[in-house]
C-alpha positions as CSV (number, residue, x, y, z in Angstrom):
1,M,-76.2,117.6,-58.7
2,M,-77.4,115.9,-61.9
3,D,-75.5,112.7,-62.6
4,Y,-74.5,113.6,-66.1
5,V,-72.7,116.7,-64.8
6,R,-70.3,114.6,-62.7
7,I,-70.0,111.9,-65.4
8,I,-69.0,114.2,-68.3
9,R,-66.4,115.9,-66.1
10,D,-65.1,112.5,-65.0
11,L,-64.9,111.2,-68.6
12,R,-63.0,114.3,-69.6
13,E,-60.6,114.1,-66.8
14,D,-60.0,110.3,-67.3
15,A,-59.2,111.1,-70.9
16,D,-56.7,113.8,-69.8
17,K,-58.6,116.4,-71.9
18,T,-59.2,120.0,-71.2
19,Q,-62.6,121.7,-71.4
20,T,-61.3,123.6,-74.5
21,E,-60.5,120.3,-76.3
22,I,-63.9,118.9,-75.6
23,A,-65.6,122.1,-76.5
24,Q,-63.8,121.9,-79.9
25,V,-65.1,118.4,-80.4
26,L,-68.6,119.7,-79.7
27,G,-68.2,122.8,-81.8
28,T,-68.9,125.1,-78.9
29,S,-66.9,127.4,-76.7
30,Q,-65.0,126.5,-73.6
31,T,-67.2,128.8,-71.6
32,M,-70.4,127.0,-72.7
33,Y,-68.9,123.6,-72.1
34,A,-67.8,124.7,-68.6
35,R,-71.5,125.6,-68.0
36,Y,-72.5,122.1,-68.9
37,E,-70.0,120.6,-66.4
38,R,-71.3,123.0,-63.7
39,G,-74.9,122.2,-64.5
40,A,-75.7,125.9,-65.3
41,N,-76.9,124.9,-68.8
42,E,-78.5,121.6,-69.8
43,L,-76.5,119.5,-72.3
44,P,-78.2,119.6,-75.7
45,I,-79.0,116.2,-77.3
46,R,-76.6,116.8,-80.2
47,H,-73.8,117.3,-77.7
48,L,-74.8,114.2,-75.8
49,I,-74.6,112.2,-79.0
50,S,-71.2,113.7,-79.8
51,L,-69.9,112.8,-76.3
52,C,-71.2,109.3,-76.6
53,R,-69.3,108.8,-79.9
54,Y,-66.2,110.6,-78.7
55,Y,-65.9,108.6,-75.4
56,R,-67.5,105.4,-76.9
57,V,-70.0,105.1,-74.1
58,S,-73.8,104.8,-74.1
59,A,-76.1,107.7,-73.5
60,D,-77.6,105.8,-70.6
61,Y,-74.1,105.8,-69.0
62,I,-73.7,109.5,-69.4
63,L,-77.2,110.1,-68.1
64,G,-76.5,108.0,-65.0
65,L,-79.1,105.4,-65.9
66,R,-76.5,102.6,-66.2
67,S,-73.3,101.9,-64.4
68,D,-71.6,100.1,-67.3
69,K,-70.3,102.2,-70.1
70,Q,-71.8,100.2,-73.0
């Protein structure tokens, strides 16, 4: 499994948010967001940037390139 798939799910769960709530932040559907969390669809760069801003973490963290969030 790709690291970011696990990481975006963990970030969402740690923030006590639903897939629907995060999908609204991204301007997409819950179904599409669920596909990102399952790894069925790749996460677009624009959504990566939005998630970084929303969770206040670096792209390197979400992509699994760094263990620290900043």
